[in-house]
Each structure stands twice: as C-alpha cells, then as structure tokens.
N, C-alpha and C positions, 0 to 999 in steps of 0.2 A: 796707145798701141792701135795698129790698124785692125779693123774688124774683118771677119770673113765676108767676102764680097758677094759670092753667089755659089750655086751648087757645084759648079766646075771647080772653084777654089776649094770647097769643102772636100770633094772627092779626091782631088789631088793630094790634099794634106792627110786625109784618112788613109791613103795608100802609101804614105811616107814621103811624098814629094815636098820640095821646098822646106825641108826640116819640119814637116808637120808632126813628126814623132807621135803617132797615134798611140793611145794607151787605153786598154780595157781593164777595169778593176773589178774584181769579184769579192763579195763579202757575204757573211752569213751571221745570224744571231740566234742563239738558242734560248729557251725560256729558263735560264739559270743565272744566278748571280753568285759567283764563287762556288759553283756547284750545287747551289740550293735553289729550289723553285721560289720565285718571288711571290708576293701577295698578288692575287688576281686583280687585274685592272678593272676600272668601271667603264662600261660602254659609254662612248661619247665624251670621255674625259681624257685629256692628253697624258701620256706617260713617256718618260725618257728612256732610251735604250743605251744610254751612256755606260751604265754599269753591267749590262748584259754580257754574258760569256759569248765567245765566238771568235770570228776574224773580221775586224780587228779585235784584239783582246779587250777585256773589260777596262773601262776607265776608272780611275780612283776618285773617291769623293775628295774634292779639293779642300784645303784647309784655309790658308790665307788667299787673298785675291791673286789671280794669275791670268796671264794671256796664253791660252793653249794654242798650239800650232799643229802643222801636219805631222810633226814628229812626236807629239804627245801621245802616250799610250791611251788608246780608246778612239783615236781619230782614224778615219779611213785614209790611209797614207797613199800618196801619189808622188810621182817624180816632178820636181820643180822644173818649170820651163827653162830652156837654155837661152843664152844670149839675151837679146832684148824682147824675146817673144812672150806672148801671154797664153795662158791655158784657157780653153773653152770647153764647156760641158755640152755635149751634143745629144746624149740620150741617157735615160735612167730606166732600169727595169727592176721590179721587185715581185717575187712570188712569196706568199705568206699563208700560214695556216689560220691567221686571224685577219678578217677583213677590216677595212678602215682606210684612213688617209694618212700616208706617211709624209713626213717632212724631212727633207735634206737641208741642213743649214750649216753655216760657218759659225762655230762656237768661238765668239770673239773674246769673251771674258767669263770667268766663273769664280765663285767663292763658296765655301761651305762653313761649317761650324757655327751657323746661326742657331739660336735657341728658340724653341717653342714655348718657353716659359718666361722669357725676359719681356718686360713691358717698358724698357728704356730704349733709347736710340741704339741701334746696332749698325756699325759702320760697314759699308760695302766697298766703295772706292774712296770715300772721303772727299774733301774739297780743299785744294785741287785734287783731281783724281790721281790715285796711285794704287795700282798701275793704270795708266791711261790706255785707251784703245790704240792699237797699232794698225788695225784694218777697218775700213769703212768708218773712218774717224769723223766724217761729217755727221754721222748718226742717221742719215736718211734711210728709212725702212727698217732700222734695227728694232728687234723685239726684245722684251724683257720677260723672263719667267722666274717664278720661284720653283725650286727643284728639291725634292725631299730625298735625302740619302739614307736616313734612319728614321723610322716612324716617329712622328710627334703625337701630341694628344688629340683626343676626339672631341674636344670642346671648341666650337666654332668661335672665331674672333676675326678682327679686321686687321689686315696688314696695310700700312701706309708707306708708300715709296716716295722718296724725294730725289729728283733727278734733274739733269740738264737736257733740254730738248734739242732737236735737229738744228735750230737756229741759234743755239748758244744761250738760251734763256735758262738761268739756274733757278733753283728753288721751286720747280714745278712739282706738284704732288698728285698722286692718284691712289686709289684704294681697291682692295679685293679681299674676299674672304679666304681664310686658311684654317685648318683644323676641321673637325667634324668628319663624319663618315664620307669617304671618297675624296677627302682633301687632306689626308694625314699620313697615308701609307708610303712606304718606300717606292721610289720611281715615279710618284705623282709629279707632274710637271704642269704648271698652270700659267698661262700667259697673263701678265699684269697689264690692264688697259692703261692708256695714256690720257692726259687731260685733253679736253675738247680742243681740236685744231692741231694737236701735235701728231707728227707722222714718223717720229724716230727718236732715238736716245743717243746722246754722246757719252754720258756717264751717269751712274747711280751713286748718289752720295751716301744714303743711309736708308734703313727701314725701321719701322716701329710697329709692335703689336699692341692693340688696344687692351687685350687681356691675355692671360696665360691659357695655353691649350691643355695644360696640366702635365705634359710630358715634354722635356727639353728636346729629345731626339737630336737630329742634325739635318738642317735644311740650308739651302743657299740661294744665291741669285745668279742667274745666267743671262748674258746678253748674246743674242744670236742674230745673224743676217740670213733670212730665208733665201734659199736658192731654188728649190723645186718641191712641189706638192705632187705626190704620186698616189692616186686612188687605186685601191684593190677592192673590187666590188663584192666578192664572196670569199668565204674561208676556203683556202686551198687554191684560189685563183691568183691571177697576176695582174700587175699594172705596168704600163709602159708610157713614157713620155719621150717623144722625138722632137727635140727643139729645133731641128733643121726645117721642119714643116709646120710647126704649131707655135702658138703663143706661149710665153711672152718673148720669144726670140731666144738667142743663144747666150746663156749666162756665162760671164767671165768668172774664173776661179782665181782668187788671190794666191800667189805662190806659197804663202804660209798658211793657207786656210786649214782650219781644224774641222774637217767634214764629219758631221755627226747626224744621228737619226732620232726622230721622235715619232709617235704614233697617236692618232685619235682613233681608237678601236670601235668597231660596231658590235663587239661582244666582250664579255668579261673573261677573256682567255688571254694569257700571256703569249706574245707572238713568237713564232719560229719563222725566220725569214731567210731567203736567199736572194741576192741581188747583184746588179752590175752597173757600173758607170762607164760611159764612153767619153773620151776627151781627145782633143787635138790641140796643137800649138800653132800660133801665128804671131 
C-alpha cells in the first residue's frame, strides 16, 4: 500500500480528499469491572484495561485460544478501510486521573482458563499453532504477556514459556515470575521477556509453572503488537502523540486490528481515562 507522502497529502486526506475518509474515535474507561471496583494496581507494574467498563464495553476473559478482531467486544472499534486503501494512525490523545504510560496495541491472540496451581504443561496455541496468528504473522515486534483475569495465589513461582521466534525457530524458552504480591491480582499484565537475540514471536506453544501459587484463579497468555506509547505525566493530566511530526512515523492499522489498552501506572490508583484516536485512509 502507498504511504502518506507529505503534509499536503495528509491534509488533503484529513479533510476528506481522495477518499481519505478521516475518522476520529473517542473512548473512555472507568475504574470498574462489571460495576465493581478492581483491585488497586501497583505503581510501575502493567495492568490490562481489557476488562474495564466504559466505551468500548468490557472485554470478556477468553476461554479457548482465539484471534480477536476489531468487532470483538472490548476492542476500540473503527471502520475498515475501503477499496485497496490502508488505515493510518495519525494521532492519539489520553487524559487520565492516573499518571503513567499507556500502551495502545493490536491484540493478536488471547487465551484464558490457565491455572495457577497446575505444574504440568498447559497448552497455549500448541504445535502447530491453532489458532495461528492472522495479523503480523512474521512475529516481528510482537510482545507476549501473561494476563490475570481472576486472582491466582500469592506464592511466587516461575512461568516458563515455549515459543517460536520471529525467524521461525521453534522450541525457544524464556522465564518470568508469577504469583506473589503484585503479580497475582486481577488485571495484572506482565510482559514475558524473550530469549537473547529474539525480537518477536510467531506463536506460543505452551507454558509451565515450576510450583503452585496455591490458588488456581484464571490467567491467560496474550500476544500483542505495540502501536503507540502515550505518556501522561501527572494525575489529571493528558498525553498526546502526533505521528505526523514525531517518531516513529505514522503506524499502519490492520483492517482487523483489535485495538486495546494497557497502562504502566505511576500510582496505585485504578485509572479513569478519556481518549481519542485520529485516522485517515490511503
């Protein structure tokens, strides 16, 4: 697809010229999950906003592995580009009662119903992967997170992930802690590091816990493609990214992208946010 060439091309399309079809999307999230206040987050530790109430509506905890899309409940929905055009993200704005760094990402795959007490292999996508990724299938830049939907136990243990990297090398492994205070509550979302030299993930075969956390709860694995980081410096302040004048350029948005949000907060306060996305087509 042709990229936006210059400011004149962008302004033309933002004002509707050449089928630019400009779209401004507004969203908000309240500090509630099904009407109930969530467990307070931990400062400096990522939490998922997937289950938070608001607009879009809260996403459900997945059961079996699935490929969410722009029509999945919980996604920030947008209009798919027409013809052979592509969607481009030109700006993001967020105002929040909790300071921190927000992540806008494409939720490529998710699964839930993993247990915090099992010490045997727990299948994620399996091998060969089912379902396999349908977006950013090369794996380049894809991140993997564990995401807690119902609190697991407070005993710290090690999670080992087996995956295929961006070059198609299967059987790669990496580890991270899970359980314990700050790593066990609902909405906790922790990025799983990759083996040395790896820069992305095509599929996650399985995970295994070294020991039980003592409570099964419900956690899952999420694969996401990061699209934008939006810093909000102070509580009650706002953050803005203009991709027409700043790095890293103008991100392309897949027509089926499941646009989702996460937050690394600077305080232990569940966020209440209002935001907007600006897009054009070419």
